[in-house]
C-alpha positions in Angstrom: 85.6 73.1 82.8 85.1 69.8 82.6 87.6 67.4 81.1 87.3 64.7 78.6 88.9 63.1 75.5 88.6 64.7 72.0 86.2 62.2 71.1 83.6 63.8 73.3 83.8 67.3 71.5 80.6 67.8 69.6 81.2 68.2 65.9 80.0 71.1 63.8 77.1 70.8 62.0 78.4 71.3 58.8 76.5 68.5 57.5 72.9 69.8 58.8 70.7 70.9 56.2 69.4 74.0 58.3 73.2 75.0 58.7 72.9 78.6 57.0 76.7 78.2 55.6 76.0 74.7 55.0 79.4 73.2 52.8 80.0 69.6 51.6 81.4 67.6 53.8 84.3 66.8 51.5 85.2 70.3 51.2 88.5 70.1 53.3 88.8 74.1 53.1 85.7 74.2 55.3 87.4 72.3 58.4 89.5 74.1 60.8 92.9 73.1 61.5 93.4 70.0 63.3 96.1 68.2 64.8 95.4 65.5 67.5 98.9 66.1 69.4 97.7 69.6 70.1 94.3 69.5 70.6 93.2 70.3 74.2 91.7 67.5 76.5 88.7 70.0 77.8 85.3 70.2 76.6 82.8 72.7 77.4 80.6 71.8 80.2 76.9 70.8 80.0 74.6 73.1 80.9 74.2 73.4 84.9 72.8 76.0 87.2 74.9 77.8 89.6 74.3 79.9 92.6 75.8 83.0 91.4 75.3 86.4 93.1 73.9 89.2 91.2 76.4 91.9 90.3 76.1 94.8 92.6 74.1 98.1 91.9 75.6 99.9 89.0 77.3 102.8 90.5 75.9 105.4 88.4 72.2 104.4 89.5 70.5 104.5 92.9 70.5 100.8 93.5 70.3 97.5 91.6 66.0 97.9 91.4 66.5 101.5 90.1 68.5 100.1 87.2 66.1 97.3 86.7 63.3 99.4 86.6 64.7 102.3 84.4 65.8 99.4 81.9 62.4 98.5 81.6 60.9 102.1 81.2 58.5 102.0 78.8 58.6 105.6 77.8 62.5 105.0 77.3 61.9 102.0 75.0 59.0 103.5 73.4 60.7 106.6 72.2 63.8 104.4 70.9 61.8 102.3 68.7 59.4 105.4 67.5 62.8 106.7 66.2 63.6 103.3 64.4 59.9 103.5 63.1 60.7 107.0 61.6 63.9 105.7 60.1 62.2 103.0 58.3 60.1 105.7 56.7 63.0 107.4 55.0 65.4 105.2 54.0 65.1 101.6 55.6 68.4 99.8 55.8 72.0 100.7 55.4 73.8 100.1 51.9 74.3 96.7 51.0 77.6 94.9 52.9 79.1 94.2 49.4 79.5 98.1 49.0 82.1 98.5 51.8 84.8 100.8 50.8 87.6 102.8 52.5 86.7 105.3 54.7 87.0 108.9 53.6 87.3 110.9 57.1 85.6 114.3 57.4 87.5 117.4 57.2 85.2 119.8 59.0 85.6 123.4 58.8 85.7 125.4 62.4 83.5 128.2 60.9 80.8 125.4 59.7 80.8 123.6 62.6 80.1 126.5 64.7 77.2 127.6 62.6 75.9 124.1 62.9 76.1 123.9 66.5 74.6 127.4 67.0 71.4 126.2 64.9 71.3 122.8 66.4 72.3 123.1 69.8 71.3 127.0 70.6 74.9 127.8 71.3 78.1 128.5 69.5 81.4 127.0 70.0 84.0 129.0 72.1 86.7 126.5 72.2 87.7 123.2 70.7 89.1 120.9 73.2 90.5 118.2 70.9 90.2 116.5 67.4 90.8 112.9 67.1 89.0 109.9 65.5 89.7 106.8 63.6 86.9 105.5 61.6 85.0 109.0 62.3 86.1 112.8 63.1 85.2 113.2 66.9 85.8 116.8 68.3 85.5 118.0 71.8 83.9 121.6 72.1 83.1 124.0 74.9 79.9 125.8 74.0 78.7 129.6 74.8 76.2 128.2 77.5 78.8 126.4 79.3 78.4 123.1 77.8 81.3 120.4 77.2 80.4 118.4 74.4 81.5 115.8 72.3 80.5 115.8 68.3 81.1 112.9 66.2 80.9 113.5 62.4 80.9 110.4 59.7 79.5 109.1 56.8 75.7 108.7 56.8 74.2 105.1 57.8 70.8 104.0 59.0 72.2 102.1 61.8 73.5 105.2 63.4 69.7 105.8 64.4 69.9 102.4 66.1 73.0 103.2 67.8 71.7 106.5 69.6 68.4 104.8 70.5 70.7 102.0 72.4 72.7 104.7 73.8 69.7 106.8 75.0 68.4 103.7 76.7 71.6 103.1 78.6 72.4 106.3 79.7 68.4 106.9 81.1 69.0 103.5 82.8 72.1 104.2 84.8 74.7 102.5 82.7 77.9 104.8 82.2 77.2 106.1 78.5 77.7 109.5 78.0 74.4 111.4 77.9 73.0 111.8 74.3 72.4 115.7 73.5 71.4 115.5 69.6 70.4 112.4 67.4 72.7 112.0 64.1 71.8 115.1 62.1 72.9 116.3 58.6 76.3 118.5 58.7 76.9 118.8 54.8 77.3 115.5 53.3 78.2 113.9 56.6 76.2 113.1 59.5 77.0 114.4 63.1 75.6 113.4 66.5 76.6 115.2 69.8 77.0 113.7 73.5 78.1 115.0 76.5 82.0 115.4 77.2 82.8 112.6 80.1 86.4 112.7 81.2 88.5 111.0 83.6 89.0 107.7 84.4 91.8 104.8 84.0 92.4 102.5 81.1 92.4 99.5 83.4 90.4 98.7 86.5 92.6 99.0 89.7 93.0 95.2 89.3 94.5 95.4 85.8 93.5 92.6 83.7 91.5 90.4 86.1 88.4 89.4 84.1 85.7 90.1 86.8 85.6 94.0 86.1 85.0 93.5 82.6 82.5 90.4 82.7 80.3 92.5 85.4 80.3 95.7 82.9 79.3 93.4 80.1 76.6 91.5 81.8 74.9 94.7 82.9 75.1 96.0 79.4 73.2 93.1 78.0 70.8 93.0 80.8 69.9 96.7 80.8 69.9 97.0 76.8 67.6 93.7 76.5 64.1 95.6 75.9 65.5 97.0 72.5 67.2 94.0 71.4 64.2 93.0 69.3 63.2 96.3 67.6 66.5 97.9 66.6 68.3 98.0 63.5 72.1 97.6 64.0 72.9 96.3 60.7 75.4 96.1 59.2 77.7 95.4 62.0 81.2 96.7 61.7 83.6 94.7 59.7 85.3 93.0 62.2 82.4 91.9 63.8 80.5 90.9 60.6 81.1 87.1 60.5 77.9 86.6 58.7 78.8 89.0 55.6 77.9 88.5 51.9 81.2 89.5 50.6 83.3 87.3 48.5 85.4 85.2 50.2 86.2 84.5 54.2 86.7 87.7 55.3 85.2 91.2 55.6 86.9 94.1 54.1 88.2 96.8 56.8 86.3 99.9 56.5 89.7 101.8 56.5 91.7 99.6 54.3 91.7 100.0 50.4 92.4 96.8 49.3 89.7 94.0 49.4 90.6 91.3 52.0 89.4 88.5 49.4 91.7 89.7 46.9 94.8 88.4 49.1 95.4 85.0 49.2 96.3 83.0 52.3 97.7 81.6 54.3 95.6 78.5 53.5 95.3 77.5 57.5 93.7 81.0 58.2 91.5 80.8 55.4 90.1 77.3 56.8 90.2 78.8 60.3 88.0 81.6 59.2 85.4 79.4 57.0 85.1 76.9 59.9 84.6 79.4 62.5 81.7 81.0 60.6 80.0 77.9 59.8 80.2 77.1 63.6 78.4 80.1 64.6 76.1 80.2 62.0 74.6 76.6 63.1 73.4 77.9 66.6 70.1 79.9 66.6 69.3 81.7 69.8 67.7 84.7 70.9 69.9 88.3 70.1 70.7 90.6 72.4 72.9 94.0 72.3 76.4 94.4 73.1 79.5 96.4 72.4 81.6 95.3 69.2 84.7 97.4 70.2 86.5 96.7 73.6 89.5 98.6 72.3 91.0 99.9 75.6 90.6 103.6 74.4 86.5 103.0 74.5 86.5 102.6 78.1 87.7 104.1 81.4 87.4 103.2 84.9 87.5 104.0 88.4 88.8 101.4 90.8 86.8 98.1 89.7 83.9 99.7 88.2 83.0 101.2 84.7 83.4 104.8 85.0 82.5 105.7 81.0 81.9 103.6 77.7 82.6 105.4 74.5 81.7 104.7 70.8 78.2 103.6 70.7 78.5 103.5 67.0 79.8 100.4 67.9 76.7 98.8 69.3 75.8 95.4 67.5 72.8 92.8 67.8 74.1 89.3 68.2 73.6 86.0 70.2 75.0 86.6 73.9 77.7 83.9 72.9 78.9 85.4 70.1 79.2 88.9 72.1 80.9 87.0 74.8 83.2 85.8 72.6 84.0 89.2 70.7 84.7 90.8 74.4 87.1 88.0 75.3 89.3 88.8 72.3 89.8 92.3 73.3 90.3 92.2 77.1 91.5 88.8 77.3 94.0 88.1 74.0 95.5 84.8 75.3 93.8 81.4 75.1 94.1 81.0 78.8 92.6 84.8 79.8 90.1 84.1 77.2 88.7 81.0 79.4 89.1 83.0 82.8 86.9 85.6 81.2 84.3 83.4 79.6 84.1 81.5 83.3 83.9 85.1 84.9 81.2 86.0 82.9 79.2 83.0 83.3 79.6 83.4 87.1 78.4 87.2 87.1 75.4 86.0 84.7 74.3 83.3 87.3 74.3 80.5 84.7 76.4 78.1 83.0 76.6 78.2 79.4 75.7 75.0 77.6 78.2 73.0 75.8 77.1 74.3 72.2 77.0 78.0 73.5 80.5 78.1 74.9 81.6 76.6 71.8 80.1 79.3 69.8 81.9 81.7 72.3 84.9 80.3 71.2 84.5 80.1 67.4 83.8 83.8 67.9 86.9 84.4 69.7 88.5 82.5 66.5 86.9 84.6 64.1 88.1 88.0 65.6 91.4 87.0 66.1 91.4 85.4 62.5 90.2 88.7 61.0 92.8 90.5 62.9 95.2 88.4 61.4 94.0 88.5 57.9 94.2 92.5 58.1 97.8 92.3 58.9 98.1 89.8 56.1 96.4 92.4 53.5 98.4 95.6 54.9 102.0 93.8 54.6 102.4 93.6 58.4 103.7 90.3 60.4 100.6 88.0 61.7 100.4 88.8 65.3 97.0 88.4 66.2 96.7 84.4 65.7 99.5 81.8 65.1 98.6 78.5 63.5 98.8 76.5 66.7 96.8 79.3 68.6 94.4 78.2 65.6 94.3 74.6 66.2 93.6 75.0 70.2 90.8 77.3 69.5 89.4 75.3 67.0 89.5 72.3 69.1 87.4 74.6 72.1 84.8 75.4 69.2 84.3 71.9 68.6 85.5 71.8 65.1 
């Protein structure tokens, strides 16, 4: 990262008429926390090309050329888009964001589930391996025909069809997503989908928290899913990714929290931080790509330095690459220094340097997600652990605020 004085940091576009979240320049609440003494000297670099080696072939494919060929396979993309066309005919988009309410987790009777599997999968359940889940019920089962599957049950939502299309493309292209078996299908008042059970692997790569394996896994995902990015509907995004929401206040309410986030006041520095981060992200228009919005450790398993399996494709999102990289950095590289290392590793794997504007948006996405987690802690009565005021100042400077 190049060095420079704070005056070299480009100011946000809050005064631009084209900014979707434009506010008055006199509104002090729209500004992020500032401190000349605490502002770091580093500024994001201007765009330059770098000679970086392309990532190796994905371990579950025959080779890099095979992955690239399969990712552009017209039959796979056409089938996924066809599903989205049918989706539009029977209901269009999901419930408006403003109607977010606490999750009512399904309680599925074993007998009913057995009948459902017999009807839709052609085989009954002989044993349940596990039941778990946070925002949905996840059931591991052994079928009479020998297949081991995972059944995911949750509230109906139009975006689930898009998530299934993304997972189907990724699996067909050699990316380590579990094999999709059954698209979202009614199960009583719920919607259930089925995928192959994939076990094994470690919580972290053999190198621990080194950013390079995570960066390689993310770059391969973005590249492989690119054919679907323009045509798949993945709205609304999960609450923690939904910086562009239309709810009252700064923050989106979590699906599993009853109290609306906007009903809890403060702290003031956190509210200012959230407003500024949203505005900074909104001011950059760029092509959208597909990513995974929840890089929680339990959703990924590794073998050595390679990704063994990625779960929870209900968390697939469409966003700009800069925002997706910032979101992932927040999960896999929680400190400011670790996030900087991850952003550098991703650019190296991708074979290009982010423009200054793009890099600032990545930092704004880090700031938004860490701020959202901090606000959740405020709402639920926990100590704030995800973001301190000093860290907000540092991240704001990196985001060009």
